[in-house]
LOVODREN-26208 format. One record per residue: residue number from 1; residue in three letters; x, y, z of N, C-alpha, C in turn. Coordinates in steps of 0.02 Angstrom, whole numbers. Example, Ala and Ser with C-alpha at 12.3 -4.5 7.8 and 13.67 -1.06 7.14 Angstrom:
<fitor><i>1</i><aa>Ala</aa><n_px>660</n_px><n_py>-284</n_py><n_pz>390</n_pz><ca_px>615</ca_px><ca_py>-225</ca_py><ca_pz>390</ca_pz><c_px>660</c_px><c_py>-165</c_py><c_pz>390</c_pz></fitor>
<fitor><i>2</i><aa>Ser</aa><n_px>642</n_px><n_py>-112</n_py><n_pz>354</n_pz><ca_px>684</ca_px><ca_py>-53</ca_py><ca_pz>357</ca_pz><c_px>645</c_px><c_py>2</c_py><c_pz>394</c_pz></fitor>
! end
This chain:
<fitor><i>1</i><aa>Met</aa><n_px>1156</n_px><n_py>-918</n_py><n_pz>-496</n_pz><ca_px>1139</ca_px><ca_py>-991</ca_py><ca_pz>-493</ca_pz><c_px>1066</c_px><c_py>-1001</c_py><c_pz>-514</c_pz></fitor>
<fitor><i>2</i><aa>Thr</aa><n_px>1055</n_px><n_py>-1047</n_py><n_pz>-557</n_pz><ca_px>991</ca_px><ca_py>-1067</ca_py><ca_pz>-581</ca_pz><c_px>969</c_px><c_py>-1130</c_py><c_pz>-547</c_pz></fitor>
<fitor><i>3</i><aa>Ile</aa><n_px>907</n_px><n_py>-1127</n_py><n_pz>-522</n_pz><ca_px>878</ca_px><ca_py>-1184</ca_py><ca_pz>-488</ca_pz><c_px>829</c_px><c_py>-1221</c_py><c_pz>-536</c_pz></fitor>
<fitor><i>4</i><aa>Asp</aa><n_px>838</n_px><n_py>-1283</n_py><n_pz>-548</n_pz><ca_px>798</ca_px><ca_py>-1322</ca_py><ca_pz>-589</ca_pz><c_px>734</c_px><c_py>-1341</c_py><c_pz>-545</c_pz></fitor>
<fitor><i>5</i><aa>Ala</aa><n_px>676</n_px><n_py>-1314</n_py><n_pz>-570</n_pz><ca_px>616</ca_px><ca_py>-1327</ca_py><ca_pz>-533</ca_pz><c_px>595</c_px><c_py>-1401</c_py><c_pz>-523</c_pz></fitor>
<fitor><i>6</i><aa>Arg</aa><n_px>618</n_px><n_py>-1440</n_py><n_pz>-572</n_pz><ca_px>603</ca_px><ca_py>-1513</ca_py><ca_pz>-563</ca_pz><c_px>635</c_px><c_py>-1544</c_py><c_pz>-504</c_pz></fitor>
<fitor><i>7</i><aa>Thr</aa><n_px>693</n_px><n_py>-1515</n_py><n_pz>-480</n_pz><ca_px>724</ca_px><ca_py>-1544</ca_py><ca_pz>-419</ca_pz><c_px>687</c_px><c_py>-1520</c_py><c_pz>-355</c_pz></fitor>
<fitor><i>8</i><aa>Leu</aa><n_px>653</n_px><n_py>-1463</n_py><n_pz>-362</n_pz><ca_px>617</ca_px><ca_py>-1438</ca_py><ca_pz>-305</ca_pz><c_px>548</c_px><c_py>-1468</c_py><c_pz>-296</c_pz></fitor>
<fitor><i>9</i><aa>Leu</aa><n_px>518</n_px><n_py>-1495</n_py><n_pz>-346</n_pz><ca_px>450</ca_px><ca_py>-1525</ca_py><ca_pz>-342</ca_pz><c_px>444</c_px><c_py>-1578</c_py><c_pz>-287</c_pz></fitor>
<fitor><i>10</i><aa>Pro</aa><n_px>486</n_px><n_py>-1626</n_py><n_pz>-284</n_pz><ca_px>481</ca_px><ca_py>-1680</ca_py><ca_pz>-231</ca_pz><c_px>489</c_px><c_py>-1646</c_py><c_pz>-162</c_pz></fitor>
<fitor><i>11</i><aa>Ile</aa><n_px>530</n_px><n_py>-1599</n_py><n_pz>-155</n_pz><ca_px>542</ca_px><ca_py>-1561</ca_py><ca_pz>-90</ca_pz><c_px>477</c_px><c_py>-1528</c_py><c_pz>-71</c_pz></fitor>
<fitor><i>12</i><aa>Ala</aa><n_px>450</n_px><n_py>-1492</n_py><n_pz>-117</n_pz><ca_px>383</ca_px><ca_py>-1459</ca_py><ca_pz>-104</ca_pz><c_px>329</c_px><c_py>-1509</c_py><c_pz>-88</c_pz></fitor>
<fitor><i>13</i><aa>Glu</aa><n_px>328</n_px><n_py>-1561</n_py><n_pz>-121</n_pz><ca_px>276</ca_px><ca_py>-1612</ca_py><ca_pz>-104</ca_pz><c_px>285</c_px><c_py>-1643</c_py><c_pz>-36</c_pz></fitor>
<fitor><i>14</i><aa>Arg</aa><n_px>349</n_px><n_py>-1653</n_py><n_pz>-15</n_pz><ca_px>362</ca_px><ca_py>-1676</ca_py><ca_pz>52</ca_pz><c_px>344</c_px><c_py>-1622</c_py><c_pz>104</c_pz></fitor>
<fitor><i>15</i><aa>Ala</aa><n_px>355</n_px><n_py>-1561</n_py><n_pz>90</n_pz><ca_px>338</ca_px><ca_py>-1507</ca_py><ca_pz>133</ca_pz><c_px>259</c_px><c_py>-1506</c_py><c_pz>145</c_pz></fitor>
<fitor><i>16</i><aa>Val</aa><n_px>226</n_px><n_py>-1516</n_py><n_pz>93</n_pz><ca_px>150</ca_px><ca_py>-1521</ca_py><ca_pz>98</ca_pz><c_px>130</c_px><c_py>-1581</c_py><c_pz>143</c_pz></fitor>
<fitor><i>17</i><aa>Ser</aa><n_px>165</n_px><n_py>-1636</n_py><n_pz>131</n_pz><ca_px>149</ca_px><ca_py>-1696</ca_py><ca_pz>173</ca_pz><c_px>160</c_px><c_py>-1681</c_py><c_pz>248</c_pz></fitor>
<fitor><i>18</i><aa>Ile</aa><n_px>212</n_px><n_py>-1649</n_py><n_pz>261</n_pz><ca_px>230</ca_px><ca_py>-1633</ca_py><ca_pz>331</ca_pz><c_px>176</c_px><c_py>-1589</c_py><c_pz>360</c_pz></fitor>
<fitor><i>19</i><aa>Ala</aa><n_px>158</n_px><n_py>-1535</n_py><n_pz>325</n_pz><ca_px>104</ca_px><ca_py>-1491</ca_py><ca_pz>350</ca_pz><c_px>39</c_px><c_py>-1530</c_py><c_pz>358</c_pz></fitor>
<fitor><i>20</i><aa>Ser</aa><n_px>23</n_px><n_py>-1569</n_py><n_pz>309</n_pz><ca_px>-38</ca_px><ca_py>-1604</ca_py><ca_pz>307</ca_pz><c_px>-42</c_px><c_py>-1650</c_py><c_pz>368</c_pz></fitor>
<fitor><i>21</i><aa>Glu</aa><n_px>6</n_px><n_py>-1684</n_py><n_pz>383</n_pz><ca_px>8</ca_px><ca_py>-1730</ca_py><ca_pz>442</ca_pz><c_px>-1</c_px><c_py>-1695</c_py><c_pz>506</c_pz></fitor>
<fitor><i>22</i><aa>Ile</aa><n_px>33</n_px><n_py>-1639</n_py><n_pz>513</n_pz><ca_px>18</ca_px><ca_py>-1593</ca_py><ca_pz>575</ca_pz><c_px>-50</c_px><c_py>-1573</c_py><c_pz>581</c_pz></fitor>
<fitor><i>23</i><aa>Ile</aa><n_px>-77</n_px><n_py>-1550</n_py><n_pz>525</n_pz><ca_px>-146</ca_px><ca_py>-1524</ca_py><ca_pz>529</ca_pz><c_px>-200</c_px><c_py>-1580</c_py><c_pz>542</c_pz></fitor>
<fitor><i>24</i><aa>Arg</aa><n_px>-188</n_px><n_py>-1639</n_py><n_pz>515</n_pz><ca_px>-235</ca_px><ca_py>-1692</ca_py><ca_pz>522</ca_pz><c_px>-233</c_px><c_py>-1723</c_py><c_pz>591</c_pz></fitor>
<fitor><i>25</i><aa>Thr</aa><n_px>-175</n_px><n_py>-1720</n_py><n_pz>623</n_pz><ca_px>-167</ca_px><ca_py>-1757</ca_py><ca_pz>687</ca_pz><c_px>-167</c_px><c_py>-1717</c_py><c_pz>751</c_pz></fitor>
<fitor><i>26</i><aa>Asn</aa><n_px>-178</n_px><n_py>-1651</n_py><n_pz>744</n_pz><ca_px>-174</ca_px><ca_py>-1606</ca_py><ca_pz>803</ca_pz><c_px>-235</c_px><c_py>-1562</c_py><c_pz>803</c_pz></fitor>
<fitor><i>27</i><aa>Ala</aa><n_px>-261</n_px><n_py>-1551</n_py><n_pz>864</n_pz><ca_px>-313</ca_px><ca_py>-1503</ca_py><ca_pz>876</ca_pz><c_px>-290</c_px><c_py>-1432</c_py><c_pz>865</c_pz></fitor>
<fitor><i>28</i><aa>Pro</aa><n_px>-329</n_px><n_py>-1385</n_py><n_pz>844</n_pz><ca_px>-303</ca_px><ca_py>-1317</ca_py><ca_pz>828</ca_pz><c_px>-268</c_px><c_py>-1286</c_py><c_pz>891</c_pz></fitor>
<fitor><i>29</i><aa>Gly</aa><n_px>-293</n_px><n_py>-1294</n_py><n_pz>948</n_pz><ca_px>-259</ca_px><ca_py>-1270</ca_py><ca_pz>1011</ca_pz><c_px>-281</c_px><c_py>-1198</c_py><c_pz>1021</c_pz></fitor>
<fitor><i>30</i><aa>Val</aa><n_px>-239</n_px><n_py>-1163</n_py><n_pz>1054</n_pz><ca_px>-254</ca_px><ca_py>-1093</ca_py><ca_pz>1071</ca_pz><c_px>-247</c_px><c_py>-1047</c_py><c_pz>1007</c_pz></fitor>
<fitor><i>31</i><aa>Ile</aa><n_px>-296</n_px><n_py>-1004</n_py><n_pz>1002</n_pz><ca_px>-298</ca_px><ca_py>-951</ca_py><ca_pz>947</ca_pz><c_px>-271</c_px><c_py>-889</c_py><c_pz>972</c_pz></fitor>
<fitor><i>32</i><aa>Thr</aa><n_px>-222</n_px><n_py>-860</n_py><n_pz>933</n_pz><ca_px>-191</ca_px><ca_py>-793</ca_py><ca_pz>954</ca_pz><c_px>-193</c_px><c_py>-750</c_py><c_pz>896</c_pz></fitor>
<fitor><i>33</i><aa>Ala</aa><n_px>-191</n_px><n_py>-683</n_py><n_pz>912</n_pz><ca_px>-190</ca_px><ca_py>-631</ca_py><ca_pz>857</ca_pz><c_px>-118</c_px><c_py>-631</c_py><c_pz>830</c_pz></fitor>
<fitor><i>34</i><aa>Lys</aa><n_px>-122</n_px><n_py>-627</n_py><n_pz>762</n_pz><ca_px>-57</ca_px><ca_py>-626</ca_py><ca_pz>725</ca_pz><c_px>-61</c_px><c_py>-559</c_py><c_pz>681</c_pz></fitor>
<fitor><i>35</i><aa>Gly</aa><n_px>-44</n_px><n_py>-504</n_py><n_pz>710</n_pz><ca_px>-53</ca_px><ca_py>-443</ca_py><ca_pz>673</ca_pz><c_px>-122</c_px><c_py>-412</c_py><c_pz>692</c_pz></fitor>
<fitor><i>36</i><aa>Asp</aa><n_px>-142</n_px><n_py>-364</n_py><n_pz>654</n_pz><ca_px>-203</ca_px><ca_py>-325</ca_py><ca_pz>667</ca_pz><c_px>-267</c_px><c_py>-365</c_py><c_pz>655</c_pz></fitor>
<fitor><i>37</i><aa>Arg</aa><n_px>-267</n_px><n_py>-406</n_py><n_pz>601</n_pz><ca_px>-326</ca_px><ca_py>-439</ca_py><ca_pz>583</ca_pz><c_px>-323</c_px><c_py>-515</c_py><c_pz>580</c_pz></fitor>
<fitor><i>38</i><aa>Asp</aa><n_px>-260</n_px><n_py>-540</n_py><n_pz>576</n_pz><ca_px>-253</ca_px><ca_py>-612</ca_py><ca_pz>565</ca_pz><c_px>-253</c_px><c_py>-649</c_py><c_pz>634</c_pz></fitor>
<fitor><i>39</i><aa>Met</aa><n_px>-279</n_px><n_py>-710</n_py><n_pz>633</n_pz><ca_px>-277</ca_px><ca_py>-753</ca_py><ca_pz>689</ca_pz><c_px>-234</c_px><c_py>-818</c_py><c_pz>668</c_pz></fitor>
<fitor><i>40</i><aa>Ala</aa><n_px>-203</n_px><n_py>-846</n_py><n_pz>723</n_pz><ca_px>-162</ca_px><ca_py>-909</ca_py><ca_pz>709</ca_pz><c_px>-174</c_px><c_py>-954</c_py><c_pz>765</c_pz></fitor>
<fitor><i>41</i><aa>Thr</aa><n_px>-175</n_px><n_py>-1022</n_py><n_pz>753</n_pz><ca_px>-179</ca_px><ca_py>-1068</ca_py><ca_pz>805</ca_pz><c_px>-109</c_px><c_py>-1098</c_py><c_pz>819</c_pz></fitor>
<fitor><i>42</i><aa>Glu</aa><n_px>-108</n_px><n_py>-1139</n_py><n_pz>871</n_pz><ca_px>-49</ca_px><ca_py>-1176</ca_py><ca_pz>891</ca_pz><c_px>-26</c_px><c_py>-1221</c_py><c_pz>828</c_pz></fitor>
<fitor><i>43</i><aa>Val</aa><n_px>-75</n_px><n_py>-1247</n_py><n_pz>796</n_pz><ca_px>-59</ca_px><ca_py>-1291</ca_py><ca_pz>735</ca_pz><c_px>-30</c_px><c_py>-1249</c_py><c_pz>677</c_pz></fitor>
<fitor><i>44</i><aa>Asp</aa><n_px>-53</n_px><n_py>-1191</n_py><n_pz>667</n_pz><ca_px>-25</ca_px><ca_py>-1146</ca_py><ca_pz>616</ca_pz><c_px>49</c_px><c_py>-1134</c_py><c_pz>628</c_pz></fitor>
<fitor><i>45</i><aa>Tyr</aa><n_px>65</n_px><n_py>-1120</n_py><n_pz>692</n_pz><ca_px>134</ca_px><ca_py>-1107</ca_py><ca_pz>712</ca_pz><c_px>174</c_px><c_py>-1171</c_py><c_pz>706</c_pz></fitor>
<fitor><i>46</i><aa>Ala</aa><n_px>148</n_px><n_py>-1226</n_py><n_pz>721</n_pz><ca_px>184</ca_px><ca_py>-1291</ca_py><ca_pz>722</ca_pz><c_px>197</c_px><c_py>-1307</c_py><c_pz>644</c_pz></fitor>
<fitor><i>47</i><aa>Val</aa><n_px>148</n_px><n_py>-1301</n_py><n_pz>602</n_pz><ca_px>161</ca_px><ca_py>-1308</ca_py><ca_pz>530</ca_pz><c_px>215</c_px><c_py>-1262</c_py><c_pz>507</c_pz></fitor>
<fitor><i>48</i><aa>Glu</aa><n_px>213</n_px><n_py>-1201</n_py><n_pz>523</n_pz><ca_px>264</ca_px><ca_py>-1150</ca_py><ca_pz>499</ca_pz><c_px>330</c_px><c_py>-1171</c_py><c_pz>522</c_pz></fitor>
<fitor><i>49</i><aa>Arg</aa><n_px>338</n_px><n_py>-1194</n_py><n_pz>584</n_pz><ca_px>406</ca_px><ca_py>-1214</ca_py><ca_pz>612</ca_pz><c_px>430</c_px><c_py>-1275</c_py><c_pz>573</c_pz></fitor>
<fitor><i>50</i><aa>Ala</aa><n_px>387</n_px><n_py>-1328</n_py><n_pz>567</n_pz><ca_px>409</ca_px><ca_py>-1386</ca_py><ca_pz>538</ca_pz><c_px>427</c_px><c_py>-1379</c_py><c_pz>462</c_pz></fitor>
<fitor><i>51</i><aa>Val</aa><n_px>387</n_px><n_py>-1343</n_py><n_pz>429</n_pz><ca_px>406</ca_px><ca_py>-1333</ca_py><ca_pz>357</ca_pz><c_px>465</c_px><c_py>-1291</c_py><c_pz>346</c_pz></fitor>
<fitor><i>52</i><aa>Arg</aa><n_px>471</n_px><n_py>-1238</n_py><n_pz>390</n_pz><ca_px>534</ca_px><ca_py>-1197</ca_py><ca_pz>385</ca_pz><c_px>596</c_px><c_py>-1239</c_py><c_pz>395</c_pz></fitor>
<fitor><i>53</i><aa>Glu</aa><n_px>594</n_px><n_py>-1279</n_py><n_pz>449</n_pz><ca_px>650</ca_px><ca_py>-1322</ca_py><ca_pz>469</ca_pz><c_px>665</c_px><c_py>-1372</c_py><c_pz>410</c_pz></fitor>
<fitor><i>54</i><aa>Phe</aa><n_px>616</n_px><n_py>-1404</n_py><n_pz>387</n_pz><ca_px>622</ca_px><ca_py>-1451</ca_py><ca_pz>330</ca_pz><c_px>652</c_px><c_py>-1417</c_py><c_pz>268</c_pz></fitor>
<fitor><i>55</i><aa>Leu</aa><n_px>628</n_px><n_py>-1362</n_py><n_pz>249</n_pz><ca_px>653</ca_px><ca_py>-1324</ca_py><ca_pz>190</ca_pz><c_px>722</c_px><c_py>-1298</c_py><c_pz>198</c_pz></fitor>
<fitor><i>56</i><aa>Ser</aa><n_px>740</n_px><n_py>-1278</n_py><n_pz>260</n_pz><ca_px>807</ca_px><ca_py>-1254</ca_py><ca_pz>272</ca_pz><c_px>854</c_px><c_py>-1309</c_py><c_pz>264</c_pz></fitor>
<fitor><i>57</i><aa>Arg</aa><n_px>838</n_px><n_py>-1369</n_py><n_pz>289</n_pz><ca_px>883</ca_px><ca_py>-1426</ca_py><ca_pz>277</ca_pz><c_px>885</c_px><c_py>-1446</c_py><c_pz>202</c_pz></fitor>
<fitor><i>58</i><aa>Glu</aa><n_px>831</n_px><n_py>-1453</n_py><n_pz>173</n_pz><ca_px>828</ca_px><ca_py>-1477</ca_py><ca_pz>104</ca_pz><c_px>851</c_px><c_py>-1431</c_py><c_pz>46</c_pz></fitor>
<fitor><i>59</i><aa>Thr</aa><n_px>847</n_px><n_py>-1368</n_py><n_pz>64</n_pz><ca_px>863</ca_px><ca_py>-1318</ca_py><ca_pz>10</ca_pz><c_px>919</c_px><c_py>-1274</c_py><c_pz>34</c_pz></fitor>
<fitor><i>60</i><aa>Ala</aa><n_px>959</n_px><n_py>-1292</n_py><n_pz>81</n_pz><ca_px>1013</ca_px><ca_py>-1248</ca_py><ca_pz>104</ca_pz><c_px>1058</c_px><c_py>-1223</c_py><c_pz>55</c_pz></fitor>
<fitor><i>61</i><aa>Arg</aa><n_px>1074</n_px><n_py>-1267</n_py><n_pz>8</n_pz><ca_px>1119</ca_px><ca_py>-1246</ca_py><ca_pz>-45</ca_pz><c_px>1089</c_px><c_py>-1205</c_py><c_pz>-100</c_pz></fitor>
<fitor><i>62</i><aa>Asp</aa><n_px>1023</n_px><n_py>-1200</n_py><n_pz>-100</n_pz><ca_px>987</ca_px><ca_py>-1161</ca_py><ca_pz>-154</ca_pz><c_px>972</c_px><c_py>-1092</c_py><c_pz>-137</c_pz></fitor>
<fitor><i>63</i><aa>Arg</aa><n_px>981</n_px><n_py>-1075</n_py><n_pz>-72</n_pz><ca_px>970</ca_px><ca_py>-1004</ca_py><ca_pz>-50</ca_pz><c_px>899</c_px><c_py>-980</c_py><c_pz>-66</c_pz></fitor>
<fitor><i>64</i><aa>Ile</aa><n_px>849</n_px><n_py>-1016</n_py><n_pz>-46</n_pz><ca_px>779</ca_px><ca_py>-995</ca_py><ca_pz>-57</ca_pz><c_px>761</c_px><c_py>-952</c_py><c_pz>2</c_pz></fitor>
<fitor><i>65</i><aa>Pro</aa><n_px>743</n_px><n_py>-891</n_py><n_pz>-8</n_pz><ca_px>722</ca_px><ca_py>-847</ca_py><ca_pz>48</ca_pz><c_px>656</c_px><c_py>-865</c_py><c_pz>83</c_pz></fitor>
<fitor><i>66</i><aa>Gly</aa><n_px>647</n_px><n_py>-847</n_py><n_pz>144</n_pz><ca_px>582</ca_px><ca_py>-858</ca_py><ca_pz>176</ca_pz><c_px>595</c_px><c_py>-888</c_py><c_pz>243</c_pz></fitor>
! end
């Protein structure tokens, strides 16, 4: 199956908007270790969850891994 990148651009732009809104409207919150050297905040995890949920709904038929 070939995916036309032009159909994915609006979806990617919306994913960026979702992440941006979460980042702009929330304090970082608690910082936790994510692996040996990486740190992540509550906002990082919220962005990850929201974008994953959005992409799984919008690209379910395209089988984009991640």
